[in-house]
C-alpha positions as CSV (number, residue, x, y, z in Angstrom):
1,M,18.8,-6.4,8.3
2,Q,19.0,-9.1,11.2
3,Q,14.8,-9.1,12.3
4,T,12.8,-11.7,11.6
5,V,9.1,-10.1,9.9
6,G,6.1,-12.0,10.4
7,F,3.0,-11.7,8.5
8,I,0.4,-13.3,9.7
9,G,-2.5,-13.3,6.6
10,S,-0.9,-13.7,3.5
11,G,-3.7,-12.0,1.0
12,K,-3.0,-9.4,-1.8
13,M,-1.4,-6.9,0.0
14,A,0.8,-9.1,1.9
15,Q,1.6,-11.2,-1.1
16,A,3.0,-7.2,-2.5
17,M,4.7,-6.4,0.3
18,I,6.3,-9.5,0.4
19,G,7.4,-9.8,-3.3
20,G,8.9,-6.6,-2.6
21,M,11.5,-7.3,0.3
22,V,12.2,-10.1,-1.3
23,G,13.1,-8.9,-4.6
24,S,14.7,-6.0,-2.8
25,E,16.9,-8.1,-1.3
26,V,16.9,-5.9,2.2
27,I,16.0,-9.0,4.4
28,P,16.8,-12.8,3.4
29,K,14.1,-15.2,2.3
30,D,14.9,-17.6,5.5
31,Q,14.0,-14.1,7.9
32,I,10.6,-13.8,6.6
33,I,7.3,-16.0,7.8
34,A,4.2,-16.0,6.7
35,S,0.5,-17.5,7.8
36,A,-2.4,-17.7,5.6
37,L,-6.1,-19.2,6.1
38,T,-5.7,-21.9,3.8
39,P,-3.2,-24.7,2.9
40,A,-3.4,-23.4,-1.0
41,T,-2.5,-20.0,-0.4
42,L,0.8,-21.2,1.7
43,D,1.8,-23.6,-1.0
44,H,1.2,-20.6,-3.5
45,V,3.5,-17.5,-1.2
46,F,6.0,-20.5,-0.8
47,E,6.8,-21.5,-4.7
48,R,6.5,-17.6,-5.7
49,F,8.4,-16.0,-2.6
50,G,10.6,-19.2,-1.5
51,I,10.2,-17.8,2.3
52,Q,8.9,-19.4,5.3
53,T,5.5,-20.8,5.9
54,N,3.5,-21.9,8.7
55,N,-0.6,-22.3,9.5
56,D,-0.1,-21.1,13.7
57,N,-0.5,-17.8,13.9
58,R,1.5,-18.2,17.7
59,A,4.7,-19.9,16.0
60,I,4.6,-16.6,13.8
61,A,4.3,-14.3,16.3
62,E,6.8,-16.0,19.0
63,V,9.2,-15.3,16.2
64,A,8.6,-12.4,14.5
65,D,10.8,-9.1,15.7
66,I,8.7,-7.4,13.2
67,L,4.7,-8.4,13.4
68,I,2.6,-7.3,10.1
69,L,-0.9,-8.3,10.6
70,A,-2.8,-8.4,7.2
71,V,-5.8,-9.6,7.4
72,K,-9.3,-8.2,7.1
73,P,-10.4,-5.1,9.6
74,Y,-12.9,-7.0,11.2
75,S,-10.1,-10.1,12.1
76,Y,-7.8,-8.4,13.8
77,E,-9.8,-8.5,17.3
78,A,-10.2,-12.4,17.0
79,V,-6.5,-12.7,15.6
80,I,-4.9,-10.6,18.7
81,H,-6.6,-12.7,21.1
82,E,-5.3,-15.4,19.8
83,V,-1.5,-14.3,19.7
84,R,-1.1,-11.8,22.1
85,H,0.4,-14.1,25.3
86,S,2.9,-14.9,22.0
87,V,4.4,-12.0,20.7
88,K,7.5,-10.4,22.2
89,E,7.4,-7.8,24.6
90,E,9.6,-5.6,22.1
91,A,8.3,-7.0,19.1
92,I,6.8,-4.1,16.5
93,V,3.4,-4.4,15.8
94,I,2.4,-2.9,11.9
95,T,-1.3,-2.7,10.9
96,I,-2.1,-2.2,7.5
97,A,-6.0,-2.0,7.7
98,P,-7.4,1.1,7.6
99,G,-9.9,2.1,10.2
100,I,-7.8,0.2,13.1
101,S,-6.2,2.5,15.6
102,S,-2.9,2.4,17.9
103,S,-5.3,2.8,20.5
104,D,-7.5,-0.3,18.6
105,I,-4.3,-2.2,19.0
106,E,-3.3,-1.6,22.3
107,E,-6.7,-2.3,23.8
108,A,-6.6,-5.8,22.0
109,F,-3.9,-6.7,23.6
110,G,-4.3,-5.5,26.9
111,R,-1.0,-3.5,27.5
112,E,1.4,-1.2,26.0
113,V,2.0,-2.2,22.5
114,K,4.9,-1.0,20.1
115,V,2.2,-0.2,16.9
116,I,3.1,1.2,13.7
117,Q,0.1,2.1,11.4
118,A,1.0,1.5,7.8
119,M,-1.3,1.7,4.6
120,P,1.1,0.5,1.6
121,N,-0.2,0.2,-2.1
122,T,-0.2,-2.7,-4.6
123,P,2.4,-1.2,-6.6
124,S,5.1,-2.4,-4.1
125,L,5.7,-5.5,-5.6
126,V,7.1,-3.9,-8.4
127,Q,8.9,-1.8,-6.0
128,A,6.9,1.1,-6.8
129,G,5.1,1.4,-3.7
130,M,3.6,4.5,-1.7
131,T,3.3,3.4,2.0
132,A,2.1,5.8,4.7
133,I,2.7,5.2,8.5
134,S,2.1,6.7,12.0
135,P,4.2,4.9,14.7
136,N,3.0,5.3,18.4
137,K,5.1,6.5,21.4
138,Q,6.3,3.6,22.2
139,V,8.2,2.8,19.1
140,T,11.6,4.6,19.0
141,K,13.1,6.9,16.4
142,E,15.9,3.9,15.8
143,E,13.1,1.4,15.2
144,L,11.2,3.7,13.0
145,S,14.2,4.1,11.2
146,V,14.6,0.5,10.8
147,V,11.0,-0.6,9.6
148,V,11.1,2.6,7.1
149,Q,14.2,0.8,5.6
150,L,12.3,-2.0,5.4
151,L,8.9,-0.7,3.9
152,E,11.6,1.2,1.3
153,S,12.6,-1.5,-0.3
154,F,9.4,-1.5,-2.3
155,G,8.5,1.9,-2.7
156,E,8.6,5.4,-1.2
157,V,7.4,6.2,2.6
158,E,5.6,9.3,4.1
159,I,5.5,9.6,8.3
160,L,1.9,10.7,8.9
161,N,0.3,11.8,12.5
162,E,-2.5,9.6,13.4
163,G,-5.1,12.0,12.5
164,Q,-4.1,12.1,8.9
165,M,-4.1,8.5,8.4
166,K,-7.6,8.4,7.2
167,A,-7.2,10.5,4.4
168,V,-4.4,8.0,2.9
169,P,-6.3,5.0,1.1
170,S,-8.1,7.5,-1.1
171,I,-4.8,9.4,-2.1
172,S,-2.4,6.2,-2.2
173,G,-3.7,3.4,-1.0
174,S,-7.2,2.5,-2.9
175,S,-5.5,5.5,-6.2
176,P,-3.9,2.7,-8.2
177,A,-7.5,1.4,-8.9
178,Y,-8.4,4.7,-10.1
179,V,-5.4,5.0,-12.4
180,Y,-5.8,1.2,-14.0
181,M,-9.6,2.4,-15.0
182,I,-7.7,5.4,-16.5
183,I,-5.2,3.4,-18.2
184,E,-8.2,1.4,-19.4
185,A,-10.3,4.2,-20.4
186,M,-7.2,5.9,-22.7
187,A,-6.6,2.4,-24.5
188,D,-10.1,1.8,-25.4
189,G,-9.6,5.5,-27.0
190,G,-6.6,4.1,-28.5
191,V,-8.7,1.3,-30.3
192,R,-11.8,3.1,-31.2
193,Q,-9.1,5.1,-33.1
194,G,-7.2,2.6,-34.8
195,L,-4.5,1.2,-32.6
196,T,-4.4,-2.4,-31.1
197,R,-5.2,-3.4,-27.6
198,E,-1.8,-4.6,-26.7
199,Q,-0.3,-1.4,-28.8
200,S,-3.0,0.9,-27.1
201,Y,-2.4,-0.2,-23.4
202,R,1.8,0.0,-23.7
203,M,1.3,3.6,-24.6
204,A,-1.0,4.7,-22.3
205,S,0.6,2.8,-19.4
206,Q,4.1,4.6,-20.3
207,A,2.5,7.8,-20.2
208,V,1.2,7.9,-17.4
209,L,4.4,6.4,-15.7
210,G,6.5,9.5,-17.6
211,A,3.8,11.9,-16.4
212,A,4.1,10.9,-13.0
213,K,7.9,11.2,-12.9
214,M,8.0,14.3,-15.0
215,V,5.8,15.2,-11.2
216,Q,8.2,13.7,-8.8
217,E,11.9,14.4,-10.6
218,T,11.4,18.1,-12.4
219,G,9.7,19.1,-9.0
220,K,7.0,21.7,-11.5
221,H,3.4,22.0,-10.1
222,P,1.6,19.2,-12.0
223,G,-0.9,22.5,-13.6
224,E,2.7,23.9,-15.0
225,L,3.6,20.8,-16.5
226,K,0.0,20.2,-18.2
227,D,0.4,24.3,-19.3
228,E,3.6,23.0,-21.4
229,V,1.7,20.4,-23.2
230,C,-1.2,22.7,-24.3
231,S,0.0,24.9,-27.3
232,P,-2.2,28.2,-28.3
233,G,-5.3,26.9,-30.0
234,G,-3.8,23.3,-30.0
235,S,-5.6,20.0,-30.0
236,T,-3.8,19.5,-26.3
237,I,-5.8,22.2,-24.7
238,E,-9.1,20.9,-26.8
239,A,-8.9,17.8,-24.8
240,V,-8.0,19.5,-21.5
241,A,-11.0,21.3,-21.7
242,R,-13.7,19.0,-23.0
243,L,-12.5,16.8,-19.9
244,E,-13.2,20.0,-17.7
245,D,-16.6,20.4,-19.5
246,E,-17.1,16.7,-18.4
247,G,-16.2,16.8,-14.6
248,L,-12.7,14.9,-14.5
249,R,-11.6,16.4,-11.6
250,G,-15.0,16.6,-9.8
251,V,-15.6,13.1,-10.3
252,L,-12.0,12.2,-9.1
253,L,-12.9,14.5,-5.8
254,A,-15.8,12.4,-5.3
255,G,-14.5,9.1,-5.5
256,M,-11.8,10.2,-2.6
257,E,-14.5,11.4,-0.7
258,A,-16.0,8.3,-0.8
259,C,-13.2,6.5,-0.3
260,T,-12.8,8.1,2.9
261,N,-15.9,8.2,4.3
262,K,-16.1,4.7,4.3
263,V,-13.0,3.9,6.0
264,N,-14.2,6.8,8.9
265,K,-17.9,4.3,8.8
266,M,-15.5,1.0,9.1
267,S,-13.7,2.8,12.3
268,E,-17.3,4.3,14.3
């Protein structure tokens, strides 16, 4: 890949994406450049990933063919105002914050811009990310293909229409946090029943990883896979029944709804 990728902002999500790109070697390190709010963050990013860094956002914008705005939603307008005259005419601008629409970006730039809304998640750092994207009409099929290739370097990519993007944080953007809580709770159960903490985390996390791979690779419905584990009158169906009684599904649905409601409020 010959494009220069620029990051404005080097927080946790940006670092996950940078780490995925560097780890997969889809793009040479010297073609990635990033800025950050503090010299300490810039030093950390340089030492960890070996990419170019610069504390001047405009310098990033001037060289980037693909410009990733990795800042908080409330900072977008100010950052775009700072760099809008430095961004290349044909550059692709990628946003990764929930609640920021393509029209918001174009309005801030004051002109038509090639915009791709993206919602990655932190497992991108270990090449196991899930990124949903939605391009605006200025992005060509060829350009979209290049971006998909870049994002696939650290996981899977799903192309959605813009109206679907508000649902993404709850199902893939924020959901690693839910899964970490489930793994932690399972590990607590293991410790409670006599396993060490280390054993419990390893066994619980591998079980979750294995179950996810079964869904992806067998193509079977999750309910069917669940049924295959549940023997008649056995211990697993007993556990499943108790989880249903305690409202596991309802709690997860409520959490996802709360996440989406928060995204909607941020976009108002």
